[in-house]
PDB file of the backbone (N, CA, C, O) and the ligand in Angstrom, with CONECT records:
HET     ZN  A 101       1
ATOM      1  N   MET A   1      75.460 150.291  92.227  1.00  0.00           N
ATOM      2  CA  MET A   1      75.641 149.766  93.627  1.00  0.00           C
ATOM      3  C   MET A   1      75.556 148.270  93.591  1.00  0.00           C
ATOM      4  O   MET A   1      74.807 147.710  92.791  1.00  0.00           O
ATOM      5  N   LYS A   2      76.280 147.631  94.409  1.00  0.00           N
ATOM      6  CA  LYS A   2      76.305 146.124  94.476  1.00  0.00           C
ATOM      7  C   LYS A   2      74.966 145.678  95.083  1.00  0.00           C
ATOM      8  O   LYS A   2      74.533 146.153  96.133  1.00  0.00           O
ATOM      9  N   GLN A   3      74.340 144.747  94.369  1.00  0.00           N
ATOM     10  CA  GLN A   3      73.094 144.171  94.853  1.00  0.00           C
ATOM     11  C   GLN A   3      73.307 143.072  95.906  1.00  0.00           C
ATOM     12  O   GLN A   3      74.238 142.275  95.788  1.00  0.00           O
ATOM     13  N   THR A   4      72.514 143.031  96.852  1.00  0.00           N
ATOM     14  CA  THR A   4      72.576 141.917  97.838  1.00  0.00           C
ATOM     15  C   THR A   4      71.214 141.300  97.892  1.00  0.00           C
ATOM     16  O   THR A   4      70.262 141.806  97.299  1.00  0.00           O
ATOM     17  N   LYS A   5      71.121 140.181  98.619  1.00  0.00           N
ATOM     18  CA  LYS A   5      69.841 139.440  98.765  1.00  0.00           C
ATOM     19  C   LYS A   5      68.753 140.378  99.174  1.00  0.00           C
ATOM     20  O   LYS A   5      67.653 140.351  98.621  1.00  0.00           O
ATOM     21  N   LEU A   6      69.054 141.222 100.153  1.00  0.00           N
ATOM     22  CA  LEU A   6      68.001 142.152 100.658  1.00  0.00           C
ATOM     23  C   LEU A   6      67.739 143.278  99.661  1.00  0.00           C
ATOM     24  O   LEU A   6      66.573 143.581  99.405  1.00  0.00           O
ATOM     25  N   THR A   7      68.731 143.895  99.100  1.00  0.00           N
ATOM     26  CA  THR A   7      68.427 145.073  98.227  1.00  0.00           C
ATOM     27  C   THR A   7      67.710 144.532  96.948  1.00  0.00           C
ATOM     28  O   THR A   7      66.952 145.265  96.311  1.00  0.00           O
ATOM     29  N   LYS A   8      67.953 143.265  96.588  1.00  0.00           N
ATOM     30  CA  LYS A   8      67.259 142.704  95.406  1.00  0.00           C
ATOM     31  C   LYS A   8      65.792 142.578  95.615  1.00  0.00           C
ATOM     32  O   LYS A   8      64.994 142.549  94.678  1.00  0.00           O
ATOM     33  N   GLU A   9      65.456 142.503  96.873  1.00  0.00           N
ATOM     34  CA  GLU A   9      64.010 142.314  97.183  1.00  0.00           C
ATOM     35  C   GLU A   9      63.167 143.542  96.739  1.00  0.00           C
ATOM     36  O   GLU A   9      61.942 143.451  96.658  1.00  0.00           O
ATOM     37  N   ALA A  10      63.788 144.616  96.471  1.00  0.00           N
ATOM     38  CA  ALA A  10      63.108 145.880  96.032  1.00  0.00           C
ATOM     39  C   ALA A  10      62.462 145.706  94.716  1.00  0.00           C
ATOM     40  O   ALA A  10      61.485 146.394  94.424  1.00  0.00           O
ATOM     41  N   ARG A  11      62.943 144.835  93.911  1.00  0.00           N
ATOM     42  CA  ARG A  11      62.470 144.703  92.498  1.00  0.00           C
ATOM     43  C   ARG A  11      60.949 144.512  92.405  1.00  0.00           C
ATOM     44  O   ARG A  11      60.403 143.589  93.011  1.00  0.00           O
ATOM     45  N   GLY A  12      60.281 145.360  91.667  1.00  0.00           N
ATOM     46  CA  GLY A  12      58.833 145.187  91.431  1.00  0.00           C
ATOM     47  C   GLY A  12      57.944 145.480  92.639  1.00  0.00           C
ATOM     48  O   GLY A  12      56.737 145.246  92.591  1.00  0.00           O
ATOM     49  N   ARG A  13      58.551 146.004  93.749  1.00  0.00           N
ATOM     50  CA  ARG A  13      57.730 146.330  94.861  1.00  0.00           C
ATOM     51  C   ARG A  13      56.976 147.670  94.781  1.00  0.00           C
ATOM     52  O   ARG A  13      57.308 148.562  94.001  1.00  0.00           O
ATOM     53  N   ASP A  14      55.936 147.755  95.638  1.00  0.00           N
ATOM     54  CA  ASP A  14      55.283 149.036  95.748  1.00  0.00           C
ATOM     55  C   ASP A  14      56.239 150.037  96.391  1.00  0.00           C
ATOM     56  O   ASP A  14      57.019 149.690  97.278  1.00  0.00           O
ATOM     57  N   CYS A  15      56.169 151.248  95.941  1.00  0.00           N
ATOM     58  CA  CYS A  15      56.997 152.318  96.539  1.00  0.00           C
ATOM     59  C   CYS A  15      56.584 152.521  97.982  1.00  0.00           C
ATOM     60  O   CYS A  15      55.387 152.618  98.254  1.00  0.00           O
ATOM     61  N   GLN A  16      57.508 152.589  98.914  1.00  0.00           N
ATOM     62  CA  GLN A  16      57.138 152.769 100.332  1.00  0.00           C
ATOM     63  C   GLN A  16      57.360 154.194 100.826  1.00  0.00           C
ATOM     64  O   GLN A  16      57.001 154.530 101.955  1.00  0.00           O
ATOM     65  N   VAL A  17      57.963 155.042  99.964  1.00  0.00           N
ATOM     66  CA  VAL A  17      58.259 156.381 100.338  1.00  0.00           C
ATOM     67  C   VAL A  17      57.065 157.298 100.227  1.00  0.00           C
ATOM     68  O   VAL A  17      56.773 158.068 101.142  1.00  0.00           O
ATOM     69  N   ARG A  18      56.355 157.212  99.074  1.00  0.00           N
ATOM     70  CA  ARG A  18      55.048 157.885  98.923  1.00  0.00           C
ATOM     71  C   ARG A  18      55.050 159.418  99.159  1.00  0.00           C
ATOM     72  O   ARG A  18      54.238 159.985  99.890  1.00  0.00           O
ATOM     73  N   ILE A  19      56.008 160.011  98.494  1.00  0.00           N
ATOM     74  CA  ILE A  19      55.995 161.474  98.466  1.00  0.00           C
ATOM     75  C   ILE A  19      54.736 161.963  97.665  1.00  0.00           C
ATOM     76  O   ILE A  19      54.393 161.341  96.660  1.00  0.00           O
ATOM     77  N   PRO A  20      54.061 163.039  98.081  1.00  0.00           N
ATOM     78  CA  PRO A  20      52.874 163.421  97.327  1.00  0.00           C
ATOM     79  C   PRO A  20      53.158 163.505  95.801  1.00  0.00           C
ATOM     80  O   PRO A  20      54.146 164.086  95.351  1.00  0.00           O
ATOM     81  N   GLY A  21      52.235 162.892  95.047  1.00  0.00           N
ATOM     82  CA  GLY A  21      52.395 162.789  93.624  1.00  0.00           C
ATOM     83  C   GLY A  21      53.083 161.531  93.167  1.00  0.00           C
ATOM     84  O   GLY A  21      53.216 161.284  91.969  1.00  0.00           O
ATOM     85  N   CYS A  22      53.522 160.734  94.119  1.00  0.00           N
ATOM     86  CA  CYS A  22      54.187 159.399  93.743  1.00  0.00           C
ATOM     87  C   CYS A  22      53.215 158.559  92.905  1.00  0.00           C
ATOM     88  O   CYS A  22      52.077 158.278  93.284  1.00  0.00           O
ATOM     89  N   PRO A  23      53.784 158.158  91.669  1.00  0.00           N
ATOM     90  CA  PRO A  23      52.907 157.389  90.811  1.00  0.00           C
ATOM     91  C   PRO A  23      52.934 155.873  91.143  1.00  0.00           C
ATOM     92  O   PRO A  23      52.210 155.080  90.539  1.00  0.00           O
ATOM     93  N   ASN A  24      53.805 155.492  92.137  1.00  0.00           N
ATOM     94  CA  ASN A  24      53.980 154.104  92.489  1.00  0.00           C
ATOM     95  C   ASN A  24      54.321 153.235  91.259  1.00  0.00           C
ATOM     96  O   ASN A  24      53.723 152.183  91.030  1.00  0.00           O
ATOM     97  N   ASP A  25      55.295 153.714  90.487  1.00  0.00           N
ATOM     98  CA  ASP A  25      55.694 152.969  89.254  1.00  0.00           C
ATOM     99  C   ASP A  25      56.645 151.845  89.718  1.00  0.00           C
ATOM    100  O   ASP A  25      57.850 152.029  89.886  1.00  0.00           O
ATOM    101  N   THR A  26      56.027 150.687  89.911  1.00  0.00           N
ATOM    102  CA  THR A  26      56.802 149.565  90.518  1.00  0.00           C
ATOM    103  C   THR A  26      57.965 149.083  89.596  1.00  0.00           C
ATOM    104  O   THR A  26      58.913 148.445  90.054  1.00  0.00           O
ATOM    105  N   GLU A  27      57.856 149.409  88.307  1.00  0.00           N
ATOM    106  CA  GLU A  27      58.946 149.021  87.391  1.00  0.00           C
ATOM    107  C   GLU A  27      60.273 149.736  87.721  1.00  0.00           C
ATOM    108  O   GLU A  27      61.343 149.256  87.345  1.00  0.00           O
ATOM    109  N   THR A  28      60.201 150.898  88.432  1.00  0.00           N
ATOM    110  CA  THR A  28      61.382 151.652  88.696  1.00  0.00           C
ATOM    111  C   THR A  28      61.822 151.539  90.132  1.00  0.00           C
ATOM    112  O   THR A  28      62.776 152.209  90.529  1.00  0.00           O
ATOM    113  N   THR A  29      61.178 150.734  90.913  1.00  0.00           N
ATOM    114  CA  THR A  29      61.485 150.574  92.338  1.00  0.00           C
ATOM    115  C   THR A  29      62.826 149.987  92.603  1.00  0.00           C
ATOM    116  O   THR A  29      63.139 148.909  92.098  1.00  0.00           O
ATOM    117  N   VAL A  30      63.662 150.683  93.409  1.00  0.00           N
ATOM    118  CA  VAL A  30      64.994 150.148  93.834  1.00  0.00           C
ATOM    119  C   VAL A  30      65.070 150.425  95.389  1.00  0.00           C
ATOM    120  O   VAL A  30      64.232 151.099  95.986  1.00  0.00           O
ATOM    121  N   PHE A  31      66.119 149.857  95.949  1.00  0.00           N
ATOM    122  CA  PHE A  31      66.435 150.066  97.368  1.00  0.00           C
ATOM    123  C   PHE A  31      67.204 151.321  97.465  1.00  0.00           C
ATOM    124  O   PHE A  31      68.302 151.401  96.914  1.00  0.00           O
ATOM    125  N   ALA A  32      66.672 152.368  98.170  1.00  0.00           N
ATOM    126  CA  ALA A  32      67.394 153.614  98.358  1.00  0.00           C
ATOM    127  C   ALA A  32      67.912 153.710  99.777  1.00  0.00           C
ATOM    128  O   ALA A  32      67.159 153.865 100.738  1.00  0.00           O
ATOM    129  N   HIS A  33      69.238 153.610  99.868  1.00  0.00           N
ATOM    130  CA  HIS A  33      69.930 153.727 101.180  1.00  0.00           C
ATOM    131  C   HIS A  33      69.637 155.041 101.864  1.00  0.00           C
ATOM    132  O   HIS A  33      69.563 156.083 101.212  1.00  0.00           O
ATOM    133  N   TYR A  34      69.472 155.001 103.161  1.00  0.00           N
ATOM    134  CA  TYR A  34      69.234 156.213 103.979  1.00  0.00           C
ATOM    135  C   TYR A  34      70.667 156.602 104.563  1.00  0.00           C
ATOM    136  O   TYR A  34      71.218 155.905 105.415  1.00  0.00           O
ATOM    137  N   ARG A  35      71.176 157.655 104.093  1.00  0.00           N
ATOM    138  CA  ARG A  35      72.479 158.072 104.562  1.00  0.00           C
ATOM    139  C   ARG A  35      72.416 158.955 105.847  1.00  0.00           C
ATOM    140  O   ARG A  35      71.742 159.981 105.934  1.00  0.00           O
ATOM    141  N   LEU A  36      73.185 158.444 106.813  1.00  0.00           N
ATOM    142  CA  LEU A  36      73.094 159.079 108.144  1.00  0.00           C
ATOM    143  C   LEU A  36      74.510 159.107 108.762  1.00  0.00           C
ATOM    144  O   LEU A  36      75.211 158.096 108.800  1.00  0.00           O
ATOM    145  N   ALA A  37      74.889 160.265 109.229  1.00  0.00           N
ATOM    146  CA  ALA A  37      76.198 160.458 109.830  1.00  0.00           C
ATOM    147  C   ALA A  37      76.421 159.347 110.889  1.00  0.00           C
ATOM    148  O   ALA A  37      75.538 159.042 111.690  1.00  0.00           O
ATOM    149  N   GLY A  38      77.631 158.761 110.858  1.00  0.00           N
ATOM    150  CA  GLY A  38      77.926 157.726 111.888  1.00  0.00           C
ATOM    151  C   GLY A  38      77.642 156.359 111.407  1.00  0.00           C
ATOM    152  O   GLY A  38      78.067 155.383 112.024  1.00  0.00           O
ATOM    153  N   THR A  39      76.866 156.238 110.213  1.00  0.00           N
ATOM    154  CA  THR A  39      76.515 154.910 109.708  1.00  0.00           C
ATOM    155  C   THR A  39      77.137 154.624 108.306  1.00  0.00           C
ATOM    156  O   THR A  39      77.238 153.497 107.820  1.00  0.00           O
ATOM    157  N   CYS A  40      77.538 155.780 107.720  1.00  0.00           N
ATOM    158  CA  CYS A  40      78.155 155.647 106.387  1.00  0.00           C
ATOM    159  C   CYS A  40      79.178 156.790 106.197  1.00  0.00           C
ATOM    160  O   CYS A  40      79.206 157.783 106.924  1.00  0.00           O
ATOM    161  N   GLY A  41      79.980 156.578 105.204  1.00  0.00           N
ATOM    162  CA  GLY A  41      80.994 157.618 104.909  1.00  0.00           C
ATOM    163  C   GLY A  41      81.859 157.127 103.827  1.00  0.00           C
ATOM    164  O   GLY A  41      81.460 156.273 103.037  1.00  0.00           O
ATOM    165  N   THR A  42      83.103 157.676 103.769  1.00  0.00           N
ATOM    166  CA  THR A  42      84.005 157.350 102.715  1.00  0.00           C
ATOM    167  C   THR A  42      84.281 155.811 102.658  1.00  0.00           C
ATOM    168  O   THR A  42      84.236 155.214 101.583  1.00  0.00           O
ATOM    169  N   SER A  43      84.561 155.200 103.805  1.00  0.00           N
ATOM    170  CA  SER A  43      84.928 153.819 103.794  1.00  0.00           C
ATOM    171  C   SER A  43      83.842 152.904 104.373  1.00  0.00           C
ATOM    172  O   SER A  43      84.080 151.724 104.632  1.00  0.00           O
ATOM    173  N   MET A  44      82.659 153.468 104.567  1.00  0.00           N
ATOM    174  CA  MET A  44      81.673 152.678 105.144  1.00  0.00           C
ATOM    175  C   MET A  44      80.263 152.967 104.444  1.00  0.00           C
ATOM    176  O   MET A  44      79.905 154.126 104.233  1.00  0.00           O
ATOM    177  N   LYS A  45      79.546 151.956 104.124  1.00  0.00           N
ATOM    178  CA  LYS A  45      78.264 152.103 103.473  1.00  0.00           C
ATOM    179  C   LYS A  45      77.205 151.661 104.464  1.00  0.00           C
ATOM    180  O   LYS A  45      77.447 150.802 105.312  1.00  0.00           O
ATOM    181  N   PRO A  46      75.976 152.284 104.341  1.00  0.00           N
ATOM    182  CA  PRO A  46      74.899 151.869 105.233  1.00  0.00           C
ATOM    183  C   PRO A  46      74.567 150.422 105.054  1.00  0.00           C
ATOM    184  O   PRO A  46      74.730 149.868 103.967  1.00  0.00           O
ATOM    185  N   ASN A  47      74.082 149.774 106.156  1.00  0.00           N
ATOM    186  CA  ASN A  47      73.753 148.370 105.989  1.00  0.00           C
ATOM    187  C   ASN A  47      72.432 148.223 105.118  1.00  0.00           C
ATOM    188  O   ASN A  47      71.749 149.200 104.807  1.00  0.00           O
ATOM    189  N   ASP A  48      72.156 147.025 104.781  1.00  0.00           N
ATOM    190  CA  ASP A  48      71.110 146.769 103.785  1.00  0.00           C
ATOM    191  C   ASP A  48      69.630 146.741 104.416  1.00  0.00           C
ATOM    192  O   ASP A  48      68.656 146.332 103.783  1.00  0.00           O
ATOM    193  N   LEU A  49      69.575 147.190 105.640  1.00  0.00           N
ATOM    194  CA  LEU A  49      68.197 147.416 106.204  1.00  0.00           C
ATOM    195  C   LEU A  49      67.927 148.891 106.284  1.00  0.00           C
ATOM    196  O   LEU A  49      66.801 149.355 106.460  1.00  0.00           O
ATOM    197  N   GLN A  50      69.084 149.643 106.136  1.00  0.00           N
ATOM    198  CA  GLN A  50      68.921 151.100 106.288  1.00  0.00           C
ATOM    199  C   GLN A  50      68.605 151.722 104.934  1.00  0.00           C
ATOM    200  O   GLN A  50      69.501 152.195 104.234  1.00  0.00           O
ATOM    201  N   GLY A  51      67.287 151.718 104.559  1.00  0.00           N
ATOM    202  CA  GLY A  51      66.894 152.241 103.377  1.00  0.00           C
ATOM    203  C   GLY A  51      65.420 151.839 103.044  1.00  0.00           C
ATOM    204  O   GLY A  51      64.794 151.078 103.781  1.00  0.00           O
ATOM    205  N   ALA A  52      64.913 152.352 101.961  1.00  0.00           N
ATOM    206  CA  ALA A  52      63.542 152.110 101.633  1.00  0.00           C
ATOM    207  C   ALA A  52      63.394 151.743 100.121  1.00  0.00           C
ATOM    208  O   ALA A  52      64.228 152.107  99.291  1.00  0.00           O
ATOM    209  N   TRP A  53      62.298 151.010  99.809  1.00  0.00           N
ATOM    210  CA  TRP A  53      61.973 150.738  98.474  1.00  0.00           C
ATOM    211  C   TRP A  53      61.373 152.012  97.921  1.00  0.00           C
ATOM    212  O   TRP A  53      60.388 152.523  98.454  1.00  0.00           O
ATOM    213  N   ALA A  54      61.955 152.521  96.867  1.00  0.00           N
ATOM    214  CA  ALA A  54      61.514 153.840  96.366  1.00  0.00           C
ATOM    215  C   ALA A  54      61.417 153.811  94.832  1.00  0.00           C
ATOM    216  O   ALA A  54      62.300 153.265  94.170  1.00  0.00           O
ATOM    217  N   CYS A  55      60.323 154.409  94.250  1.00  0.00           N
ATOM    218  CA  CYS A  55      60.247 154.503  92.864  1.00  0.00           C
ATOM    219  C   CYS A  55      61.122 155.591  92.337  1.00  0.00           C
ATOM    220  O   CYS A  55      61.705 156.311  93.148  1.00  0.00           O
ATOM    221  N   SER A  56      61.264 155.774  91.083  1.00  0.00           N
ATOM    222  CA  SER A  56      62.215 156.848  90.571  1.00  0.00           C
ATOM    223  C   SER A  56      61.715 158.190  90.851  1.00  0.00           C
ATOM    224  O   SER A  56      62.508 159.115  91.024  1.00  0.00           O
ATOM    225  N   TYR A  57      60.408 158.363  90.911  1.00  0.00           N
ATOM    226  CA  TYR A  57      59.818 159.769  91.261  1.00  0.00           C
ATOM    227  C   TYR A  57      60.284 160.143  92.675  1.00  0.00           C
ATOM    228  O   TYR A  57      60.756 161.258  92.898  1.00  0.00           O
ATOM    229  N   CYS A  58      60.150 159.202  93.636  1.00  0.00           N
ATOM    230  CA  CYS A  58      60.523 159.507  94.954  1.00  0.00           C
ATOM    231  C   CYS A  58      62.064 159.638  95.174  1.00  0.00           C
ATOM    232  O   CYS A  58      62.551 160.502  95.904  1.00  0.00           O
ATOM    233  N   GLN A  59      62.805 158.696  94.473  1.00  0.00           N
ATOM    234  CA  GLN A  59      64.313 158.812  94.576  1.00  0.00           C
ATOM    235  C   GLN A  59      64.784 160.176  94.089  1.00  0.00           C
ATOM    236  O   GLN A  59      65.662 160.793  94.693  1.00  0.00           O
ATOM    237  N   ASP A  60      64.172 160.659  92.952  1.00  0.00           N
ATOM    238  CA  ASP A  60      64.672 161.921  92.418  1.00  0.00           C
ATOM    239  C   ASP A  60      64.446 163.083  93.445  1.00  0.00           C
ATOM    240  O   ASP A  60      65.187 164.065  93.479  1.00  0.00           O
ATOM    241  N   ARG A  61      63.432 162.919  94.235  1.00  0.00           N
ATOM    242  CA  ARG A  61      63.117 164.001  95.200  1.00  0.00           C
ATOM    243  C   ARG A  61      63.994 163.802  96.494  1.00  0.00           C
ATOM    244  O   ARG A  61      64.482 164.776  97.068  1.00  0.00           O
ATOM    245  N   ILE A  62      64.175 162.545  96.924  1.00  0.00           N
ATOM    246  CA  ILE A  62      65.053 162.251  98.090  1.00  0.00           C
ATOM    247  C   ILE A  62      66.411 162.776  97.805  1.00  0.00           C
ATOM    248  O   ILE A  62      67.008 163.411  98.674  1.00  0.00           O
ATOM    249  N   ASP A  63      66.950 162.545  96.608  1.00  0.00           N
ATOM    250  CA  ASP A  63      68.306 162.898  96.242  1.00  0.00           C
ATOM    251  C   ASP A  63      68.365 164.317  95.821  1.00  0.00           C
ATOM    252  O   ASP A  63      69.444 164.819  95.508  1.00  0.00           O
ATOM    253  N   GLN A  64      67.211 165.018  95.798  1.00  0.00           N
ATOM    254  CA  GLN A  64      67.154 166.468  95.344  1.00  0.00           C
ATOM    255  C   GLN A  64      67.660 166.709  93.962  1.00  0.00           C
ATOM    256  O   GLN A  64      68.298 167.721  93.673  1.00  0.00           O
ATOM    257  N   ARG A  65      67.353 165.720  93.073  1.00  0.00           N
ATOM    258  CA  ARG A  65      67.618 165.855  91.647  1.00  0.00           C
ATOM    259  C   ARG A  65      66.430 166.527  91.012  1.00  0.00           C
ATOM    260  O   ARG A  65      66.585 167.193  89.988  1.00  0.00           O
ATOM    261  N   ALA A  66      65.227 166.379  91.588  1.00  0.00           N
ATOM    262  CA  ALA A  66      64.024 167.066  91.024  1.00  0.00           C
ATOM    263  C   ALA A  66      63.507 168.035  92.004  1.00  0.00           C
ATOM    264  O   ALA A  66      63.564 167.837  93.218  1.00  0.00           O
ATOM    265  N   LYS A  67      62.984 169.124  91.439  1.00  0.00           N
ATOM    266  CA  LYS A  67      62.384 170.178  92.261  1.00  0.00           C
ATOM    267  C   LYS A  67      61.195 169.669  93.085  1.00  0.00           C
ATOM    268  O   LYS A  67      60.374 168.901  92.583  1.00  0.00           O
ATOM    269  N   CYS A  68      61.107 170.085  94.312  1.00  0.00           N
ATOM    270  CA  CYS A  68      60.041 169.635  95.176  1.00  0.00           C
ATOM    271  C   CYS A  68      59.672 170.690  96.180  1.00  0.00           C
ATOM    272  O   CYS A  68      60.530 171.443  96.641  1.00  0.00           O
ATOM    273  N   GLU A  69      58.368 170.757  96.537  1.00  0.00           N
ATOM    274  CA  GLU A  69      57.880 171.741  97.465  1.00  0.00           C
ATOM    275  C   GLU A  69      58.402 171.436  98.864  1.00  0.00           C
ATOM    276  O   GLU A  69      58.582 172.338  99.682  1.00  0.00           O
ATOM    277  N   LEU A  70      58.641 170.161  99.127  1.00  0.00           N
ATOM    278  CA  LEU A  70      58.981 169.787 100.511  1.00  0.00           C
ATOM    279  C   LEU A  70      60.390 170.259 100.947  1.00  0.00           C
ATOM    280  O   LEU A  70      61.293 170.419 100.126  1.00  0.00           O
ATOM    281  N   THR A  71      60.536 170.469 102.238  1.00  0.00           N
ATOM    282  CA  THR A  71      61.870 170.808 102.752  1.00  0.00           C
ATOM    283  C   THR A  71      62.694 169.562 102.814  1.00  0.00           C
ATOM    284  O   THR A  71      62.184 168.445 102.721  1.00  0.00           O
ATOM    285  N   ARG A  72      64.035 169.778 102.979  1.00  0.00           N
ATOM    286  CA  ARG A  72      64.960 168.643 103.111  1.00  0.00           C
ATOM    287  C   ARG A  72      64.544 167.774 104.319  1.00  0.00           C
ATOM    288  O   ARG A  72      64.618 166.546 104.265  1.00  0.00           O
ATOM    289  N   PHE A  73      64.104 168.437 105.409  1.00  0.00           N
ATOM    290  CA  PHE A  73      63.757 167.781 106.654  1.00  0.00           C
ATOM    291  C   PHE A  73      62.471 166.814 106.317  1.00  0.00           C
ATOM    292  O   PHE A  73      62.469 165.652 106.722  1.00  0.00           O
ATOM    293  N   ASP A  74      61.510 167.287 105.647  1.00  0.00           N
ATOM    294  CA  ASP A  74      60.322 166.519 105.247  1.00  0.00           C
ATOM    295  C   ASP A  74      60.714 165.393 104.350  1.00  0.00           C
ATOM    296  O   ASP A  74      60.190 164.289 104.501  1.00  0.00           O
ATOM    297  N   LEU A  75      61.615 165.613 103.416  1.00  0.00           N
ATOM    298  CA  LEU A  75      61.981 164.532 102.509  1.00  0.00           C
ATOM    299  C   LEU A  75      62.688 163.417 103.321  1.00  0.00           C
ATOM    300  O   LEU A  75      62.474 162.236 103.044  1.00  0.00           O
ATOM    301  N   ARG A  76      63.542 163.785 104.337  1.00  0.00           N
ATOM    302  CA  ARG A  76      64.224 162.884 105.185  1.00  0.00           C
ATOM    303  C   ARG A  76      63.185 162.045 105.908  1.00  0.00           C
ATOM    304  O   ARG A  76      63.352 160.836 106.071  1.00  0.00           O
ATOM    305  N   LEU A  77      62.096 162.705 106.345  1.00  0.00           N
ATOM    306  CA  LEU A  77      61.036 161.998 107.097  1.00  0.00           C
ATOM    307  C   LEU A  77      60.318 160.971 106.245  1.00  0.00           C
ATOM    308  O   LEU A  77      60.052 159.849 106.676  1.00  0.00           O
ATOM    309  N   TYR A  78      59.999 161.401 104.973  1.00  0.00           N
ATOM    310  CA  TYR A  78      59.402 160.473 104.053  1.00  0.00           C
ATOM    311  C   TYR A  78      60.271 159.225 103.804  1.00  0.00           C
ATOM    312  O   TYR A  78      59.802 158.087 103.782  1.00  0.00           O
ATOM    313  N   HIS A  79      61.573 159.522 103.617  1.00  0.00           N
ATOM    314  CA  HIS A  79      62.506 158.409 103.396  1.00  0.00           C
ATOM    315  C   HIS A  79      62.536 157.488 104.560  1.00  0.00           C
ATOM    316  O   HIS A  79      62.533 156.265 104.418  1.00  0.00           O
ATOM    317  N   LEU A  80      62.567 158.108 105.757  1.00  0.00           N
ATOM    318  CA  LEU A  80      62.681 157.300 107.000  1.00  0.00           C
ATOM    319  C   LEU A  80      61.422 156.437 107.229  1.00  0.00           C
ATOM    320  O   LEU A  80      61.496 155.271 107.616  1.00  0.00           O
ATOM    321  N   GLU A  81      60.216 157.102 106.959  1.00  0.00           N
ATOM    322  CA  GLU A  81      59.032 156.268 107.141  1.00  0.00           C
ATOM    323  C   GLU A  81      58.970 155.143 106.069  1.00  0.00           C
ATOM    324  O   GLU A  81      58.472 154.050 106.340  1.00  0.00           O
ATOM    325  N   GLY A  82      59.476 155.428 104.870  1.00  0.00           N
ATOM    326  CA  GLY A  82      59.518 154.369 103.878  1.00  0.00           C
ATOM    327  C   GLY A  82      60.413 153.237 104.356  1.00  0.00           C
ATOM    328  O   GLY A  82      60.158 152.063 104.088  1.00  0.00           O
ATOM    329  N   MET A  83      61.459 153.613 105.064  1.00  0.00           N
ATOM    330  CA  MET A  83      62.399 152.592 105.591  1.00  0.00           C
ATOM    331  C   MET A  83      61.649 151.714 106.622  1.00  0.00           C
ATOM    332  O   MET A  83      61.823 150.495 106.628  1.00  0.00           O
ATOM    333  N   VAL A  84      60.810 152.330 107.499  1.00  0.00           N
ATOM    334  CA  VAL A  84      60.042 151.569 108.495  1.00  0.00           C
ATOM    335  C   VAL A  84      59.047 150.635 107.773  1.00  0.00           C
ATOM    336  O   VAL A  84      58.918 149.473 108.157  1.00  0.00           O
ATOM    337  N   ARG A  85      58.384 151.097 106.793  1.00  0.00           N
ATOM    338  CA  ARG A  85      57.409 150.298 105.989  1.00  0.00           C
ATOM    339  C   ARG A  85      58.128 149.084 105.336  1.00  0.00           C
ATOM    340  O   ARG A  85      57.626 147.960 105.330  1.00  0.00           O
ATOM    341  N   THR A  86      59.325 149.376 104.791  1.00  0.00           N
ATOM    342  CA  THR A  86      60.083 148.344 104.058  1.00  0.00           C
ATOM    343  C   THR A  86      60.476 147.250 105.071  1.00  0.00           C
ATOM    344  O   THR A  86      60.290 146.066 104.794  1.00  0.00           O
ATOM    345  N   ILE A  87      60.999 147.623 106.203  1.00  0.00           N
ATOM    346  CA  ILE A  87      61.410 146.657 107.277  1.00  0.00           C
ATOM    347  C   ILE A  87      60.203 145.886 107.747  1.00  0.00           C
ATOM    348  O   ILE A  87      60.278 144.679 107.982  1.00  0.00           O
ATOM    349  N   ASP A  88      59.059 146.599 107.889  1.00  0.00           N
ATOM    350  CA  ASP A  88      57.806 145.960 108.294  1.00  0.00           C
ATOM    351  C   ASP A  88      57.372 144.853 107.309  1.00  0.00           C
ATOM    352  O   ASP A  88      56.940 143.773 107.711  1.00  0.00           O
ATOM    353  N   THR A  89      57.497 145.150 106.067  1.00  0.00           N
ATOM    354  CA  THR A  89      57.091 144.225 104.986  1.00  0.00           C
ATOM    355  C   THR A  89      57.984 142.984 105.001  1.00  0.00           C
ATOM    356  O   THR A  89      57.499 141.855 104.935  1.00  0.00           O
ATOM    357  N   LEU A  90      59.276 143.212 105.088  1.00  0.00           N
ATOM    358  CA  LEU A  90      60.275 142.095 105.118  1.00  0.00           C
ATOM    359  C   LEU A  90      60.065 141.242 106.354  1.00  0.00           C
ATOM    360  O   LEU A  90      60.210 140.021 106.310  1.00  0.00           O
ATOM    361  N   THR A  91      59.718 141.898 107.470  1.00  0.00           N
ATOM    362  CA  THR A  91      59.427 141.106 108.735  1.00  0.00           C
ATOM    363  C   THR A  91      58.248 140.257 108.527  1.00  0.00           C
ATOM    364  O   THR A  91      58.294 139.055 108.789  1.00  0.00           O
ATOM    365  N   ARG A  92      57.155 140.848 108.051  1.00  0.00           N
ATOM    366  CA  ARG A  92      55.878 140.054 107.849  1.00  0.00           C
ATOM    367  C   ARG A  92      56.157 138.923 106.895  1.00  0.00           C
ATOM    368  O   ARG A  92      55.548 137.865 107.053  1.00  0.00           O
ATOM    369  N   GLU A  93      57.029 139.061 105.915  1.00  0.00           N
ATOM    370  CA  GLU A  93      57.266 137.996 104.945  1.00  0.00           C
ATOM    371  C   GLU A  93      58.299 136.950 105.532  1.00  0.00           C
ATOM    372  O   GLU A  93      58.664 135.987 104.858  1.00  0.00           O
ATOM    373  N   GLY A  94      58.717 137.163 106.715  1.00  0.00           N
ATOM    374  CA  GLY A  94      59.705 136.277 107.355  1.00  0.00           C
ATOM    375  C   GLY A  94      61.065 136.282 106.708  1.00  0.00           C
ATOM    376  O   GLY A  94      61.797 135.296 106.788  1.00  0.00           O
ATOM    377  N   LYS A  95      61.422 137.408 106.052  1.00  0.00           N
ATOM    378  CA  LYS A  95      62.758 137.496 105.394  1.00  0.00           C
ATOM    379  C   LYS A  95      63.794 138.113 106.197  1.00  0.00           C
ATOM    380  O   LYS A  95      64.917 138.288 105.725  1.00  0.00           O
ATOM    381  N   LEU A  96      63.469 138.482 107.474  1.00  0.00           N
ATOM    382  CA  LEU A  96      64.478 139.026 108.418  1.00  0.00           C
ATOM    383  C   LEU A  96      64.618 138.113 109.576  1.00  0.00           C
ATOM    384  O   LEU A  96      65.408 138.380 110.481  1.00  0.00           O
TER     385      LEU A  96
HETATM  386 ZN    ZN A 101      57.394 156.670  95.108  1.00  0.00          ZN2+
END
């Protein structure tokens, strides 16, 4: 994925998704876009505020690559709350 000024901010950050068991491995943190009908699709990608800083543990669960007890709905909520925390941090730092 193409990195932008905002998505680059994810590097080395605390994981904001925090799915139970999250090790907060900041070395693996990247910006994980939140895909939502109407905001992204074949010719449209989500904007760079629509997503959360997520460690590889949480990304694997959000993308359903790793087995997880949580429902898809719960995982969406974790991702969404992570997005709110990410935007909050960027706002506090005066980067938005
Ligand atoms: Zn995590």
